[in-house]
C-alpha positions as CSV (number, residue, x, y, z in Angstrom):
1,M,88.9,-197.0,32.4
2,D,90.8,-196.4,29.2
3,F,94.0,-194.4,30.2
4,A,94.5,-193.2,26.6
5,L,91.0,-191.8,26.5
6,I,91.6,-190.0,29.8
7,V,94.8,-188.4,28.5
8,Q,93.0,-187.4,25.3
9,T,90.1,-185.9,27.2
10,V,92.4,-183.9,29.5
11,A,94.4,-182.6,26.5
12,I,91.2,-181.5,24.8
13,Y,89.8,-179.7,27.8
14,A,93.0,-178.3,29.3
15,I,93.2,-175.1,27.3
16,P,89.5,-174.2,27.4
17,V,89.4,-174.8,31.1
18,L,92.5,-172.7,31.8
19,F,91.1,-169.8,29.7
20,A,87.7,-170.1,31.2
21,I,89.0,-169.9,34.8
22,T,91.7,-167.3,34.2
23,L,89.5,-164.8,32.3
24,H,86.6,-165.4,34.7
25,E,88.6,-164.5,37.8
26,A,90.6,-161.7,36.0
27,A,87.3,-160.2,34.9
28,H,86.1,-160.0,38.5
29,G,89.3,-158.2,39.5
30,Y,89.2,-155.8,36.6
31,A,85.5,-154.9,37.3
32,A,86.3,-154.3,40.9
33,K,89.1,-152.0,40.0
34,R,86.9,-150.0,37.6
35,F,84.4,-149.5,40.4
36,G,86.9,-148.4,43.0
37,D,88.4,-151.4,44.7
38,N,92.0,-152.2,43.7
39,T,92.5,-155.1,46.1
40,A,92.8,-157.7,43.4
41,E,95.3,-155.5,41.4
42,M,97.5,-155.0,44.5
43,L,97.6,-158.8,45.0
44,G,98.5,-159.4,41.3
45,R,95.2,-161.2,40.5
46,I,94.2,-159.0,37.5
47,T,96.4,-161.2,35.2
48,L,96.1,-163.7,32.4
49,N,98.6,-166.0,34.2
50,P,96.5,-169.1,35.1
51,L,98.9,-170.0,37.9
52,K,97.7,-167.0,39.8
53,H,94.1,-168.4,39.8
54,I,94.5,-172.1,40.0
55,D,93.7,-173.7,43.4
56,P,95.6,-177.0,43.7
57,L,92.7,-178.7,45.5
58,G,89.7,-177.2,43.7
59,T,91.1,-176.9,40.2
60,I,93.2,-180.0,39.9
61,A,92.8,-182.6,42.7
62,M,89.0,-182.5,43.1
63,P,88.0,-182.6,39.4
64,L,90.5,-185.5,38.8
65,L,89.3,-187.4,41.8
66,L,85.6,-187.0,40.8
67,Y,86.4,-188.0,37.2
68,F,88.0,-191.2,38.3
69,A,85.5,-191.9,41.0
70,T,82.4,-191.4,38.8
71,S,84.0,-192.5,35.4
72,G,83.5,-189.0,34.1
73,A,79.8,-188.8,35.0
74,F,80.3,-186.0,37.5
75,L,82.8,-183.2,37.7
76,F,83.1,-180.2,40.0
77,G,85.9,-177.8,40.7
78,Y,86.7,-174.2,41.5
79,A,89.5,-171.6,41.2
80,K,90.9,-169.3,43.9
81,P,88.3,-166.5,44.2
82,V,89.6,-163.0,43.4
83,P,89.5,-160.9,46.7
84,V,87.1,-158.0,46.5
85,N,86.5,-155.5,49.2
86,F,83.0,-154.5,48.5
87,G,83.2,-151.7,51.1
88,R,85.7,-149.9,48.9
89,L,83.4,-149.9,45.8
90,R,82.0,-146.4,45.0
91,N,78.4,-147.7,45.4
92,P,78.8,-151.1,47.1
93,K,75.3,-152.5,46.7
94,R,75.0,-151.5,43.0
95,D,78.6,-152.1,42.0
96,M,78.7,-155.6,43.5
97,V,76.2,-156.6,40.8
98,W,78.6,-155.6,38.0
99,V,81.6,-157.1,39.7
100,A,79.8,-160.4,40.2
101,L,78.4,-160.4,36.7
102,A,81.8,-159.8,35.1
103,G,83.0,-163.4,35.7
104,P,80.0,-165.2,34.1
105,G,79.9,-162.5,31.4
106,S,83.5,-163.4,30.4
107,N,82.5,-167.0,30.1
108,F,79.5,-166.2,27.9
109,L,81.8,-164.2,25.6
110,Q,84.3,-167.0,25.5
111,A,81.5,-169.4,24.6
112,I,80.8,-167.1,21.6
113,A,84.5,-167.0,20.7
114,W,84.8,-170.8,20.7
115,T,81.7,-171.1,18.6
116,V,83.0,-168.6,16.1
117,L,86.3,-170.5,15.9
118,L,84.5,-173.7,15.3
119,Y,82.5,-172.1,12.5
120,V,85.7,-170.8,10.9
121,L,87.5,-174.1,11.1
122,V,84.6,-176.0,9.6
123,A,84.3,-173.4,6.8
124,L,88.0,-173.7,6.0
125,G,87.6,-177.4,5.7
126,V,89.7,-178.3,8.8
127,E,89.0,-182.0,9.6
128,E,91.4,-182.5,12.5
129,E,89.0,-183.9,15.1
130,F,91.2,-182.7,18.0
131,F,90.8,-179.0,17.2
132,L,87.1,-179.4,16.5
133,R,86.5,-181.2,19.8
134,M,88.5,-178.6,21.6
135,C,86.2,-175.9,20.2
136,R,83.2,-177.8,21.4
137,A,84.8,-178.3,24.8
138,G,85.4,-174.6,25.0
139,M,81.7,-173.9,24.3
140,L,80.6,-176.5,26.9
141,V,83.0,-175.5,29.6
142,N,82.1,-171.8,29.4
143,L,78.4,-172.4,29.2
144,V,78.6,-174.6,32.3
145,M,80.6,-171.9,34.2
146,F,78.3,-169.2,33.0
147,A,75.1,-171.0,34.1
148,F,76.5,-172.5,37.3
149,N,78.0,-169.3,38.6
150,L,74.7,-167.5,38.1
151,F,72.9,-169.8,40.5
152,P,71.3,-167.3,42.9
153,L,72.9,-168.4,46.2
154,P,75.9,-166.9,47.9
155,P,78.9,-167.3,47.6
156,L,78.2,-167.9,43.9
157,D,78.2,-164.9,41.6
158,G,74.4,-165.2,41.1
159,G,74.0,-164.9,44.9
160,R,75.9,-161.7,45.0
161,I,73.9,-160.4,42.1
162,L,70.7,-161.2,43.9
163,V,71.9,-159.5,47.1
164,G,72.8,-156.4,45.1
165,L,69.4,-156.3,43.4
166,L,67.1,-157.0,46.4
167,P,66.0,-154.3,48.9
168,W,68.2,-154.0,51.9
169,K,66.1,-156.1,54.3
170,Q,65.8,-159.0,51.9
171,A,69.4,-158.6,50.8
172,E,70.6,-159.0,54.3
173,L,68.6,-162.2,54.8
174,V,70.0,-163.7,51.6
175,S,73.6,-162.7,52.6
176,R,73.3,-164.6,55.8
177,V,73.3,-167.8,53.9
178,E,76.8,-167.3,52.6
179,P,78.8,-169.2,55.3
180,W,76.8,-172.3,54.5
181,G,76.2,-171.5,50.8
182,F,78.9,-173.7,49.4
183,F,77.6,-176.8,51.3
184,I,74.0,-176.1,50.3
185,V,75.1,-175.7,46.6
186,M,77.1,-179.0,46.8
187,A,74.1,-180.8,48.2
188,L,71.8,-179.4,45.5
189,V,74.4,-180.4,42.8
190,I,74.7,-184.0,44.2
191,T,71.0,-184.5,44.4
192,G,70.6,-183.2,40.8
193,V,68.5,-180.2,41.7
194,V,70.9,-177.6,40.2
195,G,71.5,-179.6,37.1
196,T,67.9,-180.4,36.3
197,L,66.2,-177.1,37.4
198,W,68.9,-174.6,36.7
199,L,72.0,-175.7,34.8
200,R,70.6,-177.5,31.8
201,P,67.7,-175.0,31.1
202,L,70.0,-172.0,31.3
203,M,72.7,-173.7,29.2
204,M,70.1,-174.6,26.6
205,L,68.7,-171.0,26.6
206,S,72.2,-169.5,26.4
207,G,73.3,-171.9,23.6
208,N,70.2,-171.0,21.6
209,A,70.9,-167.3,22.1
210,I,74.5,-167.7,20.8
211,E,73.2,-169.6,17.8
212,L,70.8,-166.8,17.1
213,L,73.4,-164.2,17.6
214,L,75.8,-165.9,15.2
215,S,73.3,-166.9,12.6
216,P,74.4,-164.1,10.2
217,L,78.0,-165.4,10.4
218,R,76.9,-169.0,9.9
219,M,74.9,-168.0,6.8
220,L,77.9,-166.0,5.5
221,L,80.3,-168.9,6.0
222,F,78.1,-171.8,4.9
């Protein structure tokens, strides 16, 4: 494997990944505070300091190990989840939907922001490939985080959203999956089920939605 290529790839993705993780987790904490639970605030997790959200194993060691082991074909990682006491929310069942949605929502907004930045750089005639590739990396990373975290299985955000939307009886059944949810999701990722049936279709749909949303800007700039 080309070491120089690895260093270049890490440099291009480092800033987008740090922003994606940091704003995702901070958004969960901020939403929880807005709906009545200040647990994250008391623990200093509503912050833009990425060091507060990085998990040494899940954010650094695991992605690097998978990158080397699969020659970049498969990557997976996670940050330290923001602690939320759903029982302290003013309306736990309803408000957990908004708290869970805040994280992926922040990634969708960041994907839009990176796309806008790419349009502006191209319109200004910037030809430095490093910055253009960083913008594309920011779009990709945030669309992946947006789509993956919405997968409807606890403990992912999509699972919590599903629990909040379902009637009590069905919600309780889904919530029982949470202790094994991580392992189930990993198995579905490794077998390609998540990527084929969920991740790629939702990323394509989201990307098309962003292009449509920004079409007036694109027409104005180009």
